[in-house]
C-alpha positions as CSV (number, residue, x, y, z in Angstrom):
1,M,-58.2,25.4,23.6
2,K,-61.5,26.2,21.2
3,I,-61.0,28.8,19.7
4,F,-63.6,30.7,17.0
5,V,-61.3,33.0,13.8
6,I,-63.7,34.9,12.4
7,G,-62.4,36.6,9.0
8,A,-59.3,34.0,6.7
9,G,-57.3,36.9,5.2
10,Q,-53.8,37.4,5.9
11,V,-54.6,38.0,9.5
12,G,-57.0,34.6,10.0
13,V,-54.8,32.7,7.8
14,T,-51.5,33.5,10.2
15,I,-53.3,32.7,13.4
16,V,-54.5,29.2,11.9
17,E,-50.3,29.2,11.3
18,A,-49.7,29.9,15.4
19,L,-52.7,28.4,16.3
20,H,-53.2,25.4,14.4
21,A,-51.0,22.3,16.3
22,E,-51.9,23.3,20.3
23,H,-55.9,23.9,19.6
24,Q,-58.9,23.3,18.0
25,L,-60.0,25.6,15.2
26,T,-63.2,27.2,13.6
27,V,-62.7,29.1,11.1
28,F,-65.4,31.7,9.0
29,D,-65.3,33.7,5.5
30,L,-67.9,34.1,3.3
31,D,-65.2,33.3,0.6
32,A,-65.1,29.8,0.2
33,A,-61.9,29.4,-2.0
34,R,-60.5,31.0,1.1
35,L,-61.7,28.2,3.6
36,N,-61.0,25.3,1.2
37,S,-56.9,26.2,1.2
38,L,-56.9,26.7,5.1
39,A,-58.6,22.8,5.1
40,Y,-56.3,21.2,2.6
41,R,-52.7,22.9,4.5
42,Y,-54.8,22.2,8.5
43,D,-56.2,20.0,10.8
44,V,-59.4,22.9,11.5
45,V,-63.1,23.0,10.6
46,T,-64.1,25.8,8.3
47,V,-67.9,27.3,8.2
48,E,-69.0,29.3,5.1
49,G,-71.1,31.5,6.4
50,N,-70.9,35.0,7.9
51,G,-69.4,35.7,11.4
52,A,-71.4,38.5,12.5
53,S,-74.5,36.3,12.4
54,R,-75.4,34.7,15.5
55,R,-77.6,32.0,13.8
56,T,-74.1,31.1,12.6
57,L,-72.1,31.7,15.1
58,Q,-74.7,29.3,17.7
59,E,-74.9,26.5,14.6
60,A,-71.0,26.1,14.9
61,G,-71.4,25.7,18.5
62,V,-69.8,29.1,19.8
63,A,-71.3,28.9,23.2
64,Q,-67.9,26.4,23.3
65,A,-65.3,28.0,22.5
66,D,-62.4,29.7,24.9
67,L,-61.3,32.4,22.5
68,L,-63.4,34.7,20.2
69,I,-61.0,36.2,17.6
70,A,-62.6,38.8,15.2
71,C,-60.1,39.8,12.5
72,T,-62.1,40.3,8.9
73,S,-60.8,43.7,7.4
74,R,-64.3,45.3,8.6
75,D,-64.2,46.9,11.8
76,E,-68.2,47.0,12.5
77,S,-68.6,43.6,11.3
78,N,-65.3,42.5,13.8
79,I,-67.1,44.4,16.5
80,I,-70.4,42.6,16.0
81,S,-69.4,38.7,15.9
82,A,-67.7,39.8,19.3
83,M,-69.8,41.3,21.2
84,L,-72.5,38.8,20.3
85,A,-70.1,36.1,21.1
86,K,-69.7,37.5,25.1
87,K,-73.9,36.4,24.7
88,L,-73.7,33.1,23.6
89,A,-70.6,32.3,25.5
90,P,-70.0,34.6,28.0
91,E,-66.7,33.1,29.2
92,A,-65.4,33.1,26.4
93,K,-62.3,36.0,25.6
94,T,-63.1,38.0,22.6
95,I,-60.2,40.2,20.6
96,V,-61.3,42.0,17.9
97,R,-58.9,44.0,15.0
98,T,-60.2,47.4,13.5
99,T,-58.0,49.9,11.2
100,N,-59.9,52.9,13.0
101,V,-57.7,54.0,16.1
102,E,-61.7,56.1,16.9
103,Y,-63.2,52.4,18.4
104,L,-60.2,51.9,20.3
105,E,-60.6,55.2,22.4
106,V,-64.0,53.8,22.6
107,W,-63.2,50.9,23.9
108,H,-61.2,52.3,26.2
109,E,-63.6,54.7,27.8
110,R,-65.7,50.8,28.3
111,Q,-68.0,51.4,25.4
112,L,-67.8,48.2,23.6
113,D,-68.1,45.0,25.5
114,V,-65.3,43.0,24.2
115,D,-61.7,41.9,26.1
116,F,-59.2,43.1,23.8
117,I,-59.2,46.1,20.4
118,V,-56.0,45.4,18.1
119,S,-55.2,48.8,16.3
120,S,-53.2,47.9,12.7
121,E,-52.7,51.4,12.3
122,L,-51.1,51.7,16.0
123,E,-49.0,48.6,15.7
124,A,-47.7,49.3,12.7
125,A,-46.6,53.6,14.1
126,H,-45.7,51.8,17.2
127,A,-43.4,49.9,15.0
128,I,-42.3,52.0,13.2
129,S,-41.6,54.4,16.4
130,R,-39.3,52.0,17.2
131,L,-37.0,51.4,14.6
132,I,-36.8,55.2,14.0
133,G,-34.9,55.0,17.7
134,V,-32.6,52.2,17.5
135,P,-31.1,53.1,13.1
136,A,-29.3,49.6,12.1
137,A,-32.5,47.9,13.5
138,R,-34.6,45.6,10.6
139,Q,-37.4,45.1,13.5
140,T,-37.1,45.8,17.4
141,D,-40.0,44.9,20.2
142,V,-40.3,46.5,23.6
143,F,-41.1,44.5,26.5
144,A,-41.6,44.4,30.1
145,E,-43.5,47.7,30.0
146,G,-40.0,49.0,27.9
147,Q,-37.4,48.1,29.5
148,V,-36.7,45.9,27.7
149,Q,-36.0,45.8,23.9
150,I,-35.4,42.8,21.2
151,V,-33.8,44.6,18.3
152,E,-33.0,42.1,15.1
153,F,-30.3,43.0,13.0
154,D,-28.3,42.3,9.4
155,V,-24.8,41.8,9.8
156,E,-23.5,43.3,6.4
157,P,-20.8,44.0,4.8
158,G,-18.4,47.1,5.8
159,T,-21.0,48.4,8.6
160,A,-20.5,45.8,11.6
161,S,-18.1,47.2,13.7
162,N,-14.7,45.3,14.0
163,E,-15.2,44.8,18.2
164,V,-17.9,42.4,16.9
165,I,-17.1,40.4,13.9
166,D,-15.3,37.3,13.9
167,R,-14.7,37.5,18.2
168,P,-15.4,34.9,20.1
169,L,-18.8,36.2,21.5
170,R,-16.8,35.4,25.2
171,A,-14.4,37.7,24.6
172,A,-15.7,40.1,21.9
173,T,-16.5,43.9,23.6
174,L,-20.8,43.9,23.8
175,P,-23.1,46.9,25.5
176,A,-23.8,45.6,29.0
177,D,-27.2,44.7,29.8
178,S,-27.6,42.2,26.2
179,K,-27.3,38.9,25.2
180,V,-27.7,37.8,22.0
181,A,-30.1,35.1,21.7
182,S,-30.0,33.7,18.7
183,I,-27.3,34.1,15.2
184,I,-28.8,32.8,12.4
185,R,-26.8,31.7,9.6
186,G,-28.2,30.4,5.8
187,G,-31.7,29.8,7.2
188,E,-30.3,27.4,10.1
189,M,-30.6,29.1,14.4
190,I,-27.5,28.9,16.0
191,L,-27.0,29.5,19.7
192,P,-24.8,31.6,21.0
193,V,-22.7,29.6,23.5
194,G,-19.4,28.3,23.3
195,G,-16.7,29.8,20.9
196,E,-19.6,31.2,18.4
197,S,-19.0,34.0,16.8
198,I,-20.0,37.2,14.6
199,R,-20.6,36.9,11.1
200,V,-20.6,38.8,8.0
201,G,-24.0,38.1,6.5
202,D,-25.3,36.6,9.7
203,R,-28.9,37.7,11.3
204,I,-28.4,38.5,14.9
205,I,-31.0,38.8,17.8
206,V,-30.2,40.8,20.8
207,I,-32.5,40.8,23.6
208,G,-31.7,44.3,26.1
209,S,-31.9,47.5,27.4
210,P,-33.4,50.0,25.5
211,R,-29.8,51.5,25.7
212,A,-28.1,48.4,24.7
213,A,-29.9,48.4,21.8
214,R,-29.1,52.4,21.0
215,E,-25.7,50.8,21.4
216,W,-25.6,47.6,19.5
217,S,-27.5,49.9,16.0
218,A,-24.6,52.3,16.8
219,L,-21.7,49.0,16.5
220,M,-23.9,47.5,13.7
221,A,-24.3,50.5,11.4
222,R,-20.7,52.8,12.6
223,G,-21.6,56.3,11.9
224,S,-25.5,56.5,12.0
225,R,-27.4,58.8,14.0
226,K,-29.8,59.8,16.2
227,V,-32.7,60.2,13.7
228,Q,-34.8,64.2,13.8
229,D,-35.6,64.4,10.6
230,V,-38.5,61.9,9.3
231,I,-40.8,62.1,5.5
232,V,-43.7,60.5,5.7
233,F,-45.3,59.4,2.3
234,G,-49.2,59.2,2.9
235,A,-51.1,60.8,5.1
236,G,-54.2,58.0,5.8
237,R,-54.6,56.8,9.6
238,T,-51.0,55.1,9.6
239,G,-49.1,57.6,8.1
240,V,-50.9,60.1,10.7
241,A,-50.8,57.7,13.3
242,V,-46.8,57.6,12.5
243,G,-46.6,61.0,12.4
244,R,-48.2,61.9,15.9
245,M,-46.0,59.6,17.4
246,L,-42.4,60.4,16.0
247,L,-43.4,64.2,16.9
248,E,-44.4,63.2,20.2
249,Q,-40.4,61.7,20.7
250,G,-39.6,65.7,19.5
251,I,-38.8,64.2,16.1
252,G,-39.2,66.2,12.3
253,V,-41.3,65.1,10.5
254,R,-42.8,65.7,6.9
255,L,-46.2,64.5,5.7
256,V,-46.5,64.5,2.1
257,E,-50.4,63.6,0.4
258,T,-51.7,63.9,-2.6
259,D,-55.5,64.6,-2.0
260,L,-55.5,68.1,-1.0
261,A,-59.0,68.4,1.1
262,R,-57.1,65.4,3.2
263,A,-53.0,67.4,3.3
264,R,-55.5,70.4,4.9
265,Q,-57.0,68.5,7.6
266,V,-53.9,66.5,8.4
267,S,-52.8,69.6,9.1
268,Q,-55.1,70.5,11.5
269,L,-54.7,67.1,12.8
270,L,-51.1,68.0,13.7
271,P,-50.0,71.5,13.3
272,K,-46.7,70.7,14.8
273,A,-45.6,68.3,11.5
274,R,-44.8,70.0,8.0
275,V,-48.1,68.5,5.3
276,L,-47.2,68.8,2.3
277,H,-49.5,68.7,-0.7
278,A,-47.6,66.4,-3.3
279,T,-47.5,63.1,-5.2
280,G,-43.7,63.1,-3.5
281,T,-42.4,61.9,-6.5
282,E,-41.8,64.4,-9.1
283,A,-38.3,66.4,-10.0
284,E,-39.1,70.2,-8.5
285,F,-40.2,68.4,-5.1
286,L,-37.8,66.2,-4.7
287,E,-34.4,69.0,-5.4
288,R,-36.9,72.2,-3.0
289,E,-37.2,69.6,-0.4
290,R,-34.3,68.6,0.0
291,I,-35.2,64.8,0.4
292,S,-32.2,63.8,-0.3
293,Q,-31.2,65.5,4.1
294,A,-34.4,63.5,5.4
295,Q,-32.4,60.3,7.7
296,A,-35.7,58.2,6.9
297,A,-38.6,57.5,4.5
298,V,-41.8,56.3,5.6
299,V,-44.3,55.0,2.9
300,A,-47.3,54.4,4.7
301,M,-49.4,54.6,1.0
302,R,-52.1,52.1,0.6
303,D,-51.0,50.8,-2.4
304,D,-47.5,47.9,-2.7
305,S,-46.3,49.1,-5.8
306,K,-47.1,53.4,-4.8
307,N,-44.8,52.2,-2.0
308,L,-42.1,50.6,-3.8
309,Y,-41.4,53.1,-6.0
310,T,-41.6,55.9,-4.3
311,A,-40.0,53.9,-1.7
312,T,-36.5,53.0,-3.9
313,L,-37.4,56.3,-5.4
314,A,-36.0,58.3,-1.7
315,K,-32.9,55.4,-1.6
316,L,-31.7,56.7,-4.9
317,Q,-32.5,60.3,-3.5
318,G,-29.6,59.2,-0.6
319,V,-31.8,58.7,1.9
320,A,-30.4,56.9,4.9
321,V,-32.8,54.9,6.3
322,T,-36.2,53.5,4.4
323,I,-39.5,51.5,5.5
324,A,-42.1,51.1,3.9
325,I,-45.5,49.8,4.3
326,V,-46.9,46.2,3.1
327,H,-50.2,45.3,2.2
328,D,-48.9,41.9,0.6
329,T,-46.8,39.2,2.5
330,I,-45.0,38.5,-1.0
331,S,-44.2,42.0,-1.4
332,E,-41.6,41.8,1.3
333,R,-39.2,40.1,-0.7
334,V,-39.7,42.3,-3.5
335,F,-39.0,44.7,-1.3
336,E,-36.0,43.2,-0.2
337,A,-34.8,42.6,-3.5
338,A,-35.3,46.2,-4.3
339,G,-33.0,47.1,-1.3
340,V,-35.9,49.1,0.7
341,D,-34.1,48.6,4.3
342,I,-36.9,47.6,6.5
343,T,-41.0,46.0,5.7
344,I,-43.6,46.8,8.4
345,N,-46.8,44.1,8.0
346,P,-49.1,45.5,9.5
347,R,-52.1,42.7,9.1
348,S,-49.2,41.0,10.0
349,L,-48.3,42.8,13.3
350,T,-51.8,42.2,14.1
351,A,-51.7,39.2,14.0
352,E,-49.0,38.6,16.0
353,E,-50.6,40.6,18.9
354,M,-53.4,38.1,18.7
355,V,-52.3,35.5,19.0
356,R,-51.2,36.0,22.9
357,F,-54.3,35.7,23.9
358,A,-54.0,31.4,23.0
359,H,-51.1,31.1,24.4
360,D,-50.2,30.1,28.3
361,P,-52.5,33.0,30.6
362,R,-49.1,33.4,32.7
363,T,-47.9,34.8,29.2
364,Q,-48.3,38.3,29.0
365,Q,-46.3,39.1,25.0
366,V,-45.8,37.5,22.0
367,A,-43.5,39.0,19.3
368,M,-42.7,36.4,15.9
369,L,-39.2,36.6,13.7
370,E,-38.3,35.5,10.7
371,G,-41.8,34.5,8.8
372,D,-42.8,32.9,12.5
373,R,-40.2,30.5,13.1
374,Y,-39.5,32.0,16.3
375,E,-41.2,33.4,19.1
376,I,-40.3,36.3,21.7
377,L,-42.1,35.0,24.6
378,D,-42.3,37.0,28.0
379,I,-44.2,34.3,30.6
380,T,-44.2,34.4,34.2
381,C,-42.4,31.6,36.1
382,R,-43.9,29.2,38.2
383,A,-42.7,28.0,41.5
384,E,-43.2,23.6,40.4
385,G,-40.8,24.9,36.9
386,R,-38.3,22.2,36.2
387,L,-35.8,25.3,35.4
388,V,-37.3,27.3,38.6
389,G,-33.7,28.2,41.9
390,R,-31.4,27.3,38.9
391,R,-28.2,28.4,38.2
392,F,-28.4,30.4,34.5
393,R,-24.8,28.9,33.9
394,D,-27.1,25.3,34.6
395,L,-30.0,25.8,32.6
396,P,-29.9,23.8,29.5
397,V,-28.7,25.0,26.3
398,D,-31.8,23.1,24.2
399,G,-33.0,26.4,22.3
400,V,-33.7,28.1,24.3
401,M,-31.9,31.5,25.5
402,I,-33.5,33.9,28.3
403,G,-32.3,36.9,27.8
404,A,-34.0,39.3,30.5
405,I,-36.5,38.3,33.4
406,V,-38.6,41.1,35.1
407,R,-38.6,40.6,39.5
408,E,-40.3,42.9,40.9
409,G,-41.6,44.9,38.3
410,K,-37.4,46.0,37.6
411,A,-35.6,44.4,34.4
412,I,-32.8,42.6,35.2
413,F,-30.4,40.9,33.1
414,P,-28.7,37.7,34.3
415,H,-25.2,36.5,34.4
416,G,-24.2,32.9,35.1
417,E,-24.4,32.8,39.0
418,D,-27.5,34.5,39.2
419,V,-31.0,32.0,40.0
420,L,-34.2,31.8,38.2
421,E,-36.6,32.3,40.7
422,A,-40.4,31.7,41.0
423,G,-42.8,35.2,39.8
424,D,-39.5,35.7,38.2
425,R,-40.8,36.8,34.2
426,A,-38.3,35.1,32.3
427,I,-37.7,37.3,28.2
428,L,-37.2,34.5,26.8
429,F,-36.2,33.4,23.0
430,T,-37.2,29.9,21.6
431,E,-37.9,28.4,17.9
432,S,-42.2,28.8,17.6
433,G,-42.8,24.7,17.4
434,R,-41.5,24.5,21.4
435,V,-43.7,27.3,22.4
436,Q,-45.8,25.3,24.1
437,E,-43.0,23.0,25.4
438,V,-41.5,26.1,26.7
439,E,-44.4,27.2,29.1
440,R,-44.8,23.4,30.2
441,T,-41.5,23.8,31.6
442,L,-41.7,27.1,33.0
């Protein structure tokens, strides 16, 4: 597939990392240093120029493109690039990144001639709202129209239930309608077959029903309660999107905003939330608002250093779960080392959503895990697929775990005697480097 990527920032680089091995990529950016770094690391064509210029696109051969992904930090430039590509290459798919939910609404009203728009703020808000529902998870995603949930847990000392730890999985008492898709131990992936067991220090990935995900959360963090009170620091676009989604789930929300005018505006946008004008770090404020009693804190300001300080302070105050927005990849490790429970990188989430359009057309959804080393795929099985017609107990153990299937619109969590059928949507876990092979097999 010939893919044009407009923008070589963090989103663009993540897309290139995921796609360069299997596709012909042309990457546009105005920053020569960014392009030189990409060209040194990957076999891609680079164009120093404005991807929102018709002449630049034409000279680069956009007429032959199969897919154009516009992912700069400038919404209007992304939209212009995609709309120009639609004119110059009518058969190409166009995917646009936006940081403004209003553009997404306009697109839904069919006022923008692009194929798909991804909102960084909404992707982050969806990720946070899912995590709030599964308090022990470090990452989670939903597939199959919400019928299947992917959850990643850290097995920490003193938290996981004895029903799970150090027992062969075949003998452990595990939630129904779920499978352990992978155990990550010491940076290596272990397929959970035979007498394998979960140990303290492991990271596990589970595929199951939403109910099973909640049961796993209870097993992995005994005593965790349903979250009913969340404090959100930062009432920008991301903070407001998070607040709105949590309110829709019936969760109490307090929004803290340093700018008075913005605080007043948000109080009108979200009348069911308590909007507080404060920095959120003063001792008097922390005591008055009883921050220690909040079950979760979401830190969603634009500056990573401020987010780190505020999230760490919330943790010191006794907030059970701290979730922080990060904007630079390296910040994720810093936040983790500081004891912040969960980090969300909106740019990585945006790239993940965009990457799926370069997969086999039968692939409906993709989630990337562990720094993009692993992927969860939702892919429809062909009649000629090599695994179709075989019982699950007879499927080869070769680095792929099918955790669920969707048949006639209903999610099924298969057992050994169940048979994989043509037309099934297989929701599976595999290493990123094997995705193309897996798609060919199914």
